[in-house]
Backbone bond lengths (Angstrom), bond angles and torsions (degrees), N, CA, C in turn:
res aa  C-N    CA-C-N  psi(-1)  N-CA   C-N-CA  omega(-1)  CA-C   N-CA-C  phi
1 X - - - 1.464 - - 1.528 109.86 -
2 X 1.309 116.12 132.76 1.459 120.92 179.63 1.534 109.63 -74.84
3 X 1.345 115.69 127.54 1.462 120.06 177.17 1.524 112.78 -129.85
4 X 1.337 116.55 -0.87 1.463 120.91 -173.84 1.527 110.38 -138.15
5 X 1.334 115.92 136.94 1.461 122.07 176.08 1.523 108.04 -120.57
6 X 1.332 116.40 129.31 1.463 121.89 -178.98 1.532 108.93 -119.12
7 X 1.323 115.88 119.96 1.456 121.21 -178.15 1.526 112.11 -106.79
8 X 1.329 115.73 136.36 1.452 120.90 157.90 1.533 106.54 -70.88
9 X 1.327 117.28 166.56 1.474 119.86 178.35 1.524 111.36 -99.74
10 X 1.335 117.41 -62.26 1.450 121.23 -173.92 1.522 113.64 -62.01
11 X 1.325 116.56 124.21 1.459 125.16 -179.32 1.528 113.31 64.51
12 X 1.322 115.94 16.11 1.467 121.59 173.25 1.526 109.11 -122.37
13 X 1.338 116.09 -58.16 1.465 121.11 175.57 1.524 112.42 -106.28
14 X 1.321 115.67 -16.57 1.472 120.76 179.49 1.516 108.91 -143.62
15 X 1.303 115.94 147.55 1.463 120.83 -176.48 1.516 111.07 -87.39
16 X 1.335 115.67 127.55 1.460 121.79 174.58 1.530 107.04 -89.20
17 X 1.324 115.26 90.46 1.454 120.92 -169.11 1.510 114.12 -100.81
18 X 1.318 117.44 49.50 1.458 119.62 -176.48 1.530 111.92 -65.40
19 X 1.340 117.13 -35.55 1.457 119.54 179.13 1.532 111.15 -65.38
20 X 1.326 115.19 -46.66 1.456 119.49 178.70 1.526 111.22 -60.16
21 X 1.339 115.33 -40.41 1.467 120.19 -179.61 1.531 110.71 -61.88
22 X 1.328 116.50 -46.76 1.461 119.66 -178.24 1.528 111.60 -66.58
23 X 1.327 116.60 -34.82 1.466 119.41 176.26 1.526 110.80 -65.51
24 X 1.341 115.89 -39.58 1.463 119.94 178.21 1.529 111.34 -65.77
25 X 1.329 116.17 -26.13 1.468 119.80 176.68 1.526 111.98 -72.51
26 X 1.321 116.09 -12.29 1.455 120.36 177.28 1.512 115.37 93.42
27 X 1.331 117.75 10.04 1.461 120.22 179.53 1.522 110.94 -73.28
28 X 1.324 116.80 146.99 1.459 120.21 175.75 1.529 109.59 -79.76
29 X 1.332 116.31 171.41 1.461 120.91 -174.79 1.523 112.61 -62.46
30 X 1.312 117.20 -36.37 1.470 120.65 -179.68 1.525 110.12 -64.78
31 X 1.332 117.33 -44.59 1.463 121.21 179.83 1.521 110.79 -65.71
32 X 1.315 116.88 -42.00 1.462 120.82 178.71 1.523 110.48 -61.39
33 X 1.324 116.21 -42.10 1.471 120.11 178.30 1.521 111.11 -62.07
34 X 1.322 116.89 -41.16 1.465 121.14 179.58 1.532 110.50 -64.51
35 X 1.324 116.82 -44.91 1.472 120.76 179.47 1.531 110.11 -62.38
36 X 1.333 116.00 -44.09 1.459 120.25 -179.59 1.513 112.58 -61.10
37 X 1.324 117.13 -46.73 1.462 120.87 -179.60 1.524 111.72 -64.75
38 X 1.310 116.85 -32.67 1.470 120.74 -178.37 1.521 112.67 -79.51
39 X 1.345 117.09 -19.45 1.468 119.97 -173.27 1.530 112.64 -126.61
40 X 1.311 116.74 -82.63 1.461 121.82 -171.14 1.524 112.91 -59.18
41 X 1.326 116.45 -38.43 1.465 120.04 -177.93 1.524 112.94 -88.53
42 X 1.316 117.03 -3.44 1.470 120.56 -177.63 1.521 110.54 -80.90
43 X 1.328 115.94 147.73 1.469 121.27 -176.94 1.528 112.77 -61.35
44 X 1.321 118.35 -21.60 1.465 120.80 -178.31 1.530 113.37 -88.00
45 X 1.334 117.53 -4.32 1.457 120.14 -174.28 1.516 112.10 -55.34
46 X 1.331 116.88 -45.43 1.470 118.93 -176.05 1.526 112.65 -68.92
47 X 1.349 116.76 -14.56 1.459 118.67 178.49 1.529 111.28 -66.59
48 X 1.336 117.62 -22.36 1.463 119.96 174.65 1.519 111.70 -61.37
49 X 1.338 115.77 -24.16 1.459 120.28 -175.28 1.526 113.56 -84.64
50 X 1.314 117.25 0.55 1.466 120.16 179.13 1.523 113.07 -87.47
51 X 1.330 117.26 -14.34 1.462 118.44 -168.09 1.519 112.36 -125.29
52 X 1.326 114.31 162.00 1.456 120.97 178.90 1.518 110.89 -69.29
53 X 1.311 116.38 -41.35 1.462 121.45 -179.43 1.519 109.49 -120.18
54 X 1.319 116.14 158.24 1.458 119.40 175.31 1.527 109.12 -65.94
55 X 1.327 115.05 119.51 1.460 119.07 -179.01 1.530 109.45 -72.29
56 X 1.335 116.15 131.87 1.464 120.15 -175.55 1.521 111.72 -60.63
57 X 1.340 117.03 -34.55 1.462 118.35 -178.69 1.529 111.65 -66.35
58 X 1.336 116.59 -31.64 1.455 119.67 176.38 1.528 110.80 -70.98
59 X 1.312 115.41 -42.69 1.469 119.62 177.43 1.531 109.68 -58.89
60 X 1.332 115.78 -45.27 1.462 120.29 179.04 1.523 111.54 -60.82
61 X 1.342 116.38 -38.09 1.457 120.43 179.75 1.525 111.49 -66.18
62 X 1.331 116.31 -43.88 1.466 119.56 179.01 1.529 110.95 -61.42
63 X 1.325 115.87 -42.46 1.465 119.99 178.53 1.526 110.42 -64.62
64 X 1.338 116.19 -39.55 1.468 120.26 -179.68 1.528 111.44 -67.26
65 X 1.337 117.08 -22.63 1.462 119.92 179.06 1.522 111.97 -62.89
66 X 1.325 116.94 -28.32 1.473 120.13 177.58 1.527 109.16 -157.11
67 X 1.325 117.27 82.80 1.468 121.47 -177.58 1.529 113.92 -59.40
68 X 1.329 117.75 -20.10 1.467 120.32 -179.72 1.526 111.99 -63.82
69 X 1.327 115.71 -25.17 1.471 119.59 178.99 1.536 109.60 -121.58
70 X 1.316 116.15 37.57 1.461 121.81 -176.20 1.523 112.46 -58.02
71 X 1.327 116.91 -47.42 1.463 119.25 -177.48 1.517 111.16 -67.44
72 X 1.325 116.86 -37.11 1.462 120.91 178.72 1.536 111.12 -66.24
73 X 1.324 116.53 -40.95 1.462 120.50 177.50 1.528 110.42 -63.19
74 X 1.328 116.37 -45.51 1.466 121.11 -179.37 1.522 110.72 -60.23
75 X 1.315 116.88 -42.97 1.463 120.21 -179.65 1.531 110.95 -67.46
76 X 1.326 116.47 -41.20 1.456 121.43 178.48 1.524 110.72 -59.82
77 X 1.321 117.04 -46.20 1.460 120.38 179.99 1.523 111.26 -65.15
78 X 1.312 116.82 -37.78 1.457 120.97 -179.70 1.521 111.81 -66.11
79 X 1.339 116.30 -32.54 1.468 120.85 -176.77 1.527 112.06 -104.65
80 X 1.326 118.25 13.64 1.467 120.88 -171.29 1.524 113.27 -62.22
81 X 1.327 117.86 -23.23 1.458 119.80 178.11 1.529 111.76 -64.70
82 X 1.329 116.86 -17.51 1.461 121.12 -177.72 1.524 113.55 -85.50
83 X 1.326 118.13 -6.75 1.468 119.93 -170.73 1.524 112.89 -93.67
84 X 1.311 117.65 5.71 1.466 121.47 177.90 1.518 108.21 -122.52
85 X 1.335 116.98 130.87 1.456 119.78 177.59 1.522 110.27 -138.87
86 X 1.320 114.88 148.88 1.462 123.00 -174.34 1.529 111.21 -65.26
87 X 1.345 115.10 133.74 1.459 119.28 174.33 1.524 110.57 -70.18
88 X 1.314 115.58 139.68 1.456 119.52 169.78 1.529 107.99 -64.52
89 X 1.305 117.01 128.34 1.455 120.90 -179.82 1.510 114.54 104.95
90 X 1.340 118.26 -13.06 1.466 119.99 -179.50 1.525 111.91 -64.19
91 X 1.325 115.94 -42.96 1.473 119.36 -179.85 1.519 110.42 -62.52
92 X 1.326 115.92 -45.56 1.468 119.65 -178.34 1.529 111.17 -63.86
93 X 1.321 116.76 -37.87 1.456 120.82 178.17 1.523 111.13 -60.29
94 X 1.319 115.86 -48.84 1.464 119.94 -179.83 1.522 111.07 -65.79
95 X 1.306 116.69 -41.66 1.466 119.85 178.58 1.525 110.93 -61.18
96 X 1.324 116.96 -41.04 1.460 120.21 -179.89 1.527 111.13 -66.01
97 X 1.324 116.67 -38.76 1.467 119.89 176.68 1.522 110.90 -64.48
98 X 1.312 115.96 -41.77 1.468 120.28 179.12 1.529 110.90 -62.79
99 X 1.329 116.84 -40.61 1.459 120.51 179.55 1.528 111.68 -62.81
100 X 1.335 115.44 -28.77 1.463 120.68 178.73 1.526 112.25 -82.50
101 X 1.334 115.81 -2.94 1.458 119.95 176.19 1.513 115.85 95.66
102 X 1.341 118.01 7.79 1.463 120.19 179.95 1.525 111.25 -83.37
103 X 1.323 115.69 144.47 1.452 121.41 167.89 1.526 107.40 -80.33
104 X 1.326 117.00 139.83 1.461 120.93 -177.50 1.527 109.59 -127.69
105 X 1.339 115.29 125.74 1.460 120.74 -179.17 1.534 110.00 -128.76
106 X 1.325 114.75 162.86 1.449 122.27 175.46 1.527 109.56 -113.57
107 X 1.330 116.19 139.38 1.461 121.83 173.45 1.519 106.49 -136.75
108 X 1.336 116.48 107.29 1.461 118.70 -169.37 1.521 112.83 -143.17
109 X 1.323 114.62 146.26 1.459 121.05 169.26 1.522 107.98 -82.33
110 X 1.315 115.84 117.57 1.465 120.16 -177.36 1.525 108.81 -155.55
111 X 1.322 116.71 131.46 1.459 120.59 172.38 1.520 110.68 -75.15
112 X 1.309 117.10 155.40 1.458 121.64 -172.37 1.505 115.40 -60.14
113 X 1.326 117.58 -47.50 1.462 120.08 -177.53 1.523 111.01 -63.29
114 X 1.321 116.33 -46.51 1.464 119.68 -178.83 1.526 111.53 -68.46
115 X 1.337 116.41 -33.73 1.457 118.87 179.95 1.525 111.19 -66.73
116 X 1.322 117.43 -38.91 1.458 119.70 179.50 1.524 110.82 -60.22
117 X 1.324 115.92 -39.22 1.467 119.91 176.81 1.526 110.18 -64.07
118 X 1.328 116.58 -44.83 1.467 120.32 -179.75 1.526 111.06 -62.77
119 X 1.317 116.89 -44.44 1.466 120.60 -177.58 1.524 111.48 -63.39
120 X 1.305 116.37 -33.34 1.463 120.72 -179.88 1.535 112.75 -78.01
121 X 1.343 117.03 -19.15 1.457 119.82 -171.66 1.526 115.35 -117.79
122 X 1.331 118.23 -17.94 1.454 120.53 -178.24 1.521 109.39 -98.07
123 X 1.316 115.96 121.11 1.469 120.94 -174.04 1.522 112.58 -67.56
124 X 1.337 117.99 -27.86 1.469 118.49 -174.13 1.527 113.21 -63.62
125 X 1.329 118.02 -20.00 1.461 120.00 177.10 1.527 112.28 -60.42
126 X 1.315 116.42 -27.03 1.460 120.67 -177.85 1.525 112.76 -73.23
127 X 1.328 117.20 -11.11 1.455 120.00 -171.12 1.528 114.46 -115.77
128 X 1.332 118.09 -6.78 1.461 119.96 -179.73 1.525 110.63 -86.51
129 X 1.327 115.09 162.80 1.469 120.92 -178.88 1.519 113.00 -86.58
130 X 1.319 116.64 -14.37 1.456 119.10 179.53 1.513 110.83 167.33
131 X 1.319 116.23 176.82 1.459 120.49 -177.28 1.520 110.62 -157.05
132 X 1.323 115.05 150.48 1.459 122.42 166.13 1.516 106.25 -123.21
133 X 1.331 115.54 121.19 1.460 122.54 -176.64 1.529 108.53 -115.65
134 X 1.311 115.87 139.11 1.465 120.66 -169.58 1.519 114.62 -53.64
135 X 1.335 118.10 -44.87 1.462 118.94 -175.70 1.532 112.04 -64.70
136 X 1.341 116.55 -24.73 1.462 120.56 -179.00 1.531 112.16 -73.32
137 X 1.325 116.42 -29.95 1.470 119.90 -174.81 1.524 112.55 -111.35
138 X 1.342 117.43 -11.40 1.460 120.19 178.13 1.514 114.92 80.32
139 X 1.324 116.63 11.41 1.459 121.70 176.75 1.525 108.70 -122.48
140 X 1.328 116.01 153.37 1.461 120.58 176.95 1.528 109.02 -127.49
141 X 1.328 115.04 147.60 1.459 118.77 172.19 1.530 109.16 -63.61
142 X 1.320 118.87 139.99 1.469 128.10 13.94 1.525 115.33 -96.45
143 X 1.321 118.70 22.66 1.465 119.80 -179.36 1.528 110.20 -62.40
144 X 1.332 118.07 130.70 1.464 120.86 -177.65 1.525 113.37 -56.37
145 X 1.319 117.35 -29.66 1.462 120.75 -175.00 1.518 112.73 -62.38
146 X 1.335 118.12 -31.98 1.463 118.52 -179.15 1.528 110.51 -73.16
147 X 1.321 116.60 -34.88 1.461 119.83 174.93 1.532 110.20 -66.15
148 X 1.328 115.20 -40.75 1.462 119.08 179.74 1.518 111.39 -65.47
149 X 1.322 116.41 -33.97 1.464 120.14 177.23 1.522 110.65 -61.48
150 X 1.326 116.48 -41.03 1.465 120.74 177.27 1.523 110.93 -66.12
151 X 1.319 116.66 -46.23 1.465 121.68 179.51 1.517 111.01 -57.16
152 X 1.331 116.25 -47.09 1.464 121.10 -176.95 1.521 112.56 -69.67
153 X 1.323 116.59 -39.59 1.463 120.52 -175.72 1.519 111.98 -66.97
154 X 1.326 116.68 -36.66 1.465 119.73 -173.71 1.529 113.47 -117.78
155 X 1.348 115.95 12.01 1.467 120.98 178.12 1.531 111.79 52.83
156 X 1.310 115.46 46.91 1.462 121.99 -178.96 1.526 109.98 -84.10
157 X 1.308 116.10 136.25 1.463 122.27 170.62 1.530 106.61 -96.40
158 X 1.338 118.55 109.50 1.466 120.48 -173.28 1.526 114.07 -53.45
159 X 1.315 116.83 -38.03 1.462 120.10 -178.59 1.526 112.35 -65.32
160 X 1.328 116.45 -15.42 1.462 120.98 179.55 1.525 111.86 -106.64
161 X 1.344 116.16 16.87 1.463 121.43 -176.48 1.520 110.96 -130.50
162 X 1.326 115.61 146.90 1.463 122.15 172.49 1.524 108.38 -109.33
163 X 1.329 116.22 128.02 1.459 122.36 179.49 1.527 108.77 -109.13
164 X 1.339 116.39 129.48 1.466 122.22 -179.17 1.518 110.65 -116.92
165 X 1.333 116.31 128.22 1.458 121.44 -178.71 1.525 108.57 -150.82
166 X 1.328 116.17 150.83 1.457 119.89 -179.91 1.520 112.95 -89.28
167 X 1.337 117.51 -5.89 1.461 121.57 -177.38 1.523 109.76 -108.17
168 X 1.326 115.34 121.88 1.460 121.26 -172.88 1.524 112.84 -57.75
169 X 1.334 117.15 -42.96 1.467 119.69 -177.35 1.524 111.45 -64.39
170 X 1.334 118.04 -31.67 1.462 120.78 176.71 1.519 111.25 -70.02
171 X 1.325 114.97 -38.97 1.468 120.35 177.19 1.534 110.15 -62.16
172 X 1.316 116.38 -43.74 1.465 120.13 -179.55 1.521 111.36 -65.31
173 X 1.329 117.13 -37.49 1.467 120.46 178.28 1.524 111.11 -64.05
174 X 1.332 116.37 -40.87 1.461 120.56 178.44 1.517 111.23 -65.49
175 X 1.317 115.70 -38.45 1.463 121.13 -179.02 1.528 111.28 -62.44
176 X 1.327 116.29 -39.05 1.473 121.28 178.43 1.526 110.93 -59.41
177 X 1.334 116.14 -34.06 1.464 120.87 -178.81 1.527 112.69 -84.66
178 X 1.320 117.13 -0.57 1.454 120.04 174.88 1.512 116.32 106.52
179 X 1.340 117.25 -4.29 1.462 119.87 179.61 1.531 110.97 -68.23
180 X 1.326 116.34 145.75 1.450 121.12 160.99 1.531 105.76 -74.19
181 X 1.310 117.98 147.41 1.465 118.14 -171.63 1.520 112.76 -137.52
182 X 1.334 113.62 154.25 1.459 122.42 171.74 1.516 107.83 -133.59
183 X 1.332 116.05 123.34 1.459 120.60 173.39 1.517 107.16 -86.98
184 X 1.314 116.89 109.01 1.463 122.13 -174.49 1.524 110.09 -82.07
185 X 1.317 115.49 120.99 1.466 120.82 174.94 1.523 111.31 -111.21
186 X 1.324 116.39 -11.37 1.462 121.40 178.53 1.519 108.80 -156.55
187 X 1.331 116.05 127.05 1.464 119.57 177.57 1.526 110.77 -57.09
188 X 1.304 116.50 -36.08 1.463 121.29 -176.12 1.529 112.51 -67.45
189 X 1.334 117.49 -19.15 1.461 120.87 -177.72 1.528 113.75 -94.74
190 X 1.336 117.43 -0.43 1.465 119.77 -174.81 1.517 112.04 -59.30
191 X 1.307 117.75 -44.88 1.463 119.77 -178.98 1.533 111.13 -61.08
192 X 1.320 116.98 -40.77 1.458 119.97 177.98 1.521 111.49 -65.82
193 X 1.316 116.84 -38.97 1.460 120.99 179.23 1.525 111.08 -65.40
194 X 1.322 116.84 -37.32 1.468 120.55 179.01 1.523 111.83 -65.01
195 X 1.315 116.46 -27.35 1.470 120.05 179.28 1.524 111.89 -61.01
196 X 1.334 117.06 -26.28 1.470 121.08 178.75 1.525 111.20 -62.80
197 X 1.330 115.35 -20.92 1.472 120.84 177.89 1.516 110.97 -106.24
198 X 1.333 115.32 18.24 1.479 122.41 179.34 1.529 111.20 62.99
199 X 1.322 115.22 31.08 1.465 121.18 176.16 1.520 107.17 -103.84
200 X 1.311 116.82 104.83 1.450 122.24 -176.29 1.523 109.14 -105.52
201 X 1.341 115.82 111.19 1.460 120.95 -179.87 1.526 109.52 -135.35
């Protein structure tokens, strides 16, 4: 029987709107593409989520990926905490799950500086039972160790938990450990997806 729901944050409970942010900055499509390839789409991007502060060597690497847009990359990284915002309905979703008796946890890749901003500004943090965040444990999804950290911290039985994430490889990693899983492609569809596990909220 499912008794626990585990949410990722980005693109599940909050929108990772880096494209919208860069467009609002007034950059053209070519510049946005260059910034994206040098940062968000780069294999080192998730390494930012291992640490409390943005490591200078990582910042230097992202800038070195495309020196033509060095200043734009630097500014984007400096303001990256602004590119994620809470989805309307996330609080109500968690509250409804809690009313039904489910434990609700967060498991997310997040760097320390950006996470502090999110925790101070996203209301849903006030309603969850706990969280494991990558920078706190030094592991990032899909590494098994971060899932194990959550399991150990809150005595979760994976077979009795549903894990929701927008990244397929993270979903597959959770599945290997025994979690029931939902690959989130739309925040608006989460309630319908939960119905597959007889969770009506």
